[in-house]
Each structure stands twice: as C-alpha cells, then as structure tokens.
N, C-alpha and C positions, 0 to 999 in steps of 0.2 A: 673741320668736321672729321676728315680722314685721320689725322693724327690721334684724335680722341678715340675713334673706333679701333684704331690699331693698338692703342694702349689697353683698351677694355678687352679686346680679344686675346691679348697675351696673358690675361689672368685665367688660370685653369678653372673650369666650372666646379671641379671637386673642392676647390678651396672655399667656395661659399655654399657648398651643399649643406653642412650642418646648420648654418644660420638660416637659410631659406626654409629648410624642412622644419626646424623648430618654430620658426615664425608662423608657418602655415598650420602646423599642428596646434599651436597656441591660439590661432584665430578660430579654428574649428576643433575644440578639444575632445568632443565625444563622438566625432564622426570621421569617416574615412575620407571625406572631401578634402581635408587639409593635405593629406598624403598625396592624393591624386593631383591636386592643383600644384603642389610643390614639384612633383615629378614632371608634370607637363611643362612647367616653367623652366626647370633646369634642362630638360632635354631640348626644348625649343631654343633656349639660349645657346646650348652647345652646337646646334645645327645651323642657326641663323648666321653666325659669323662666316662659316665656310661658303654658304650660298651667296651672301652679300658681297664678299670679297671676290668671288668668282665672277659675278656679274659686273662688278666694278672693273676688273681686269679685262673683261670682254669689251666694255665700253671704251676703255683706253686704247684697245687694239684696233678699233675701227679705222680703216684707212682714211686719210685726209680727203681723198678724192670723193669717197662716198658721203662724207660729211658735207663737203662743198656742194655736191649734187642735191642733197636734201635741202640745203639752204636755197639753192637756185630754184628748185621746184616749190619753194615756200611751204614745206611740210609744217603742219601744226604739230604741237607737242605730242598729241596722240598718234598722228600719222608717223612721226619720227620714231616713236617708241615701237609701234606695231610693225612698220615696214623696214626699219633699219636696225634698231637696237635689239629688239627681241629675237629676230632671226639670227643676228650675229652672236648673241649670247646663249642661244638655246642649247647648244651642245655642252657648253660648260655648266649651264644650269642643271641639265639632266644628269650629267656625270657627277657633279658635286652634290646634287640631291641624293643620289644613290649612296655616295660615300657618307653623307651626313646621317642618313637613316641607319646605315650599318653602324656608325659610331654611336648613334643614339641607342641602338639595341645593346651594344656593349656597355654603355653607360648605365642603362637601366638595371644591369646586374648589380652595380654599386648602390643603387637606390633601394634595393631590397634589404640591405644590411644595415640600416640605420637603427642604432640601439642607444638607449640611455640606461641609467642604473635601474630604473623601475620597469621599463617596458621596451618592447621591440616593435618597430614599425615595419610593416610589410604591405605595400600597395597591392591591391588585387590585380590579377591578370595572369597571363601565360607564365611569366617568370616565377610567380609564387607557386604555381603547380610544379614547375621544374625544380624549384628549390628543395622541395620535400625529399625527392630521391637523392639529391646531392648531400643533404644532411644525414640521411640514413646510409648512404654509400652502398646501396644495393641496386642491382639491375631489376629485381622483381618489383621494387618500389617504383622504379621509373616506369615500367609497363603498367603498373597499377594506377599511376596518376592519370593515364589516358583512358581509363575505363569509366 
C-alpha cells in the first residue's frame, strides 16, 4: 500500500487540475457547484498526502520499548491509537496541517484562473475578491474590494 501512495503523491496536483475541473463543470454545467466541488477535491488531495505521510513517519518512529509496553498491557486498537500513536504523532500532525493549509491557500490561487475558449471559471470566495484588484493593478481597487 505504501509504494502505491508514494507513487500517487509524486504526481503534482496541478497535472490533473484541468481534467478534474472540466469533469466537475460538465457534471454541473449551469451551476457554481461543479467549480466548488472540484476546488475542494483538488485542495484536499494536495493537503492529504503531506498529513498522511507525516503521521506514517511518526508511527514508524515510535520506540520499540513503547510498542512492547502497549502489547504487554494488552491495549486495544483504540487504546493504542489514543494513548500511544496519537500523542506521538500530534506535533507532526499539527505542523504539517499548518503547512498543508498554507499550501492549499497558494494552490487556490491557481484554481481561480481556469479558462477555456468560451468561458472563464472563477469559484466564489475571498480569492475572487482579491483577484479583481490584481487584474486592475490599482491600489484603489484593492481597498474598494473590502467595502
């Protein structure tokens, strides 16, 4: 399973952005829902790899003595997760979650610029409001977007 996950995470999310966005837009042709679902799917995919591999690395770094102690005390799977694995992986999960969210925010900038010959797709949200001043290249438009 790990080799498959490693191969899949090596494929950049931007490489399948056009296919996913066009598929979602074709599923919901007259609504904004396709853009929103496509954006959420792509951002989640980009973030999930980092968090999953961080937790996996934390599990592999658990000392053998703690693993043996959990077996000796006959921890159930839930007890093992709550009392050994989750505390051991918490710092990595928090750190990589922050990095993944920051990467998702950067990636969301690319999602606003999906265009075809006939139309331009722009999901609603804060990024769309910030894109208008960028296109106009004026500071007054930037301040006007917040009013």
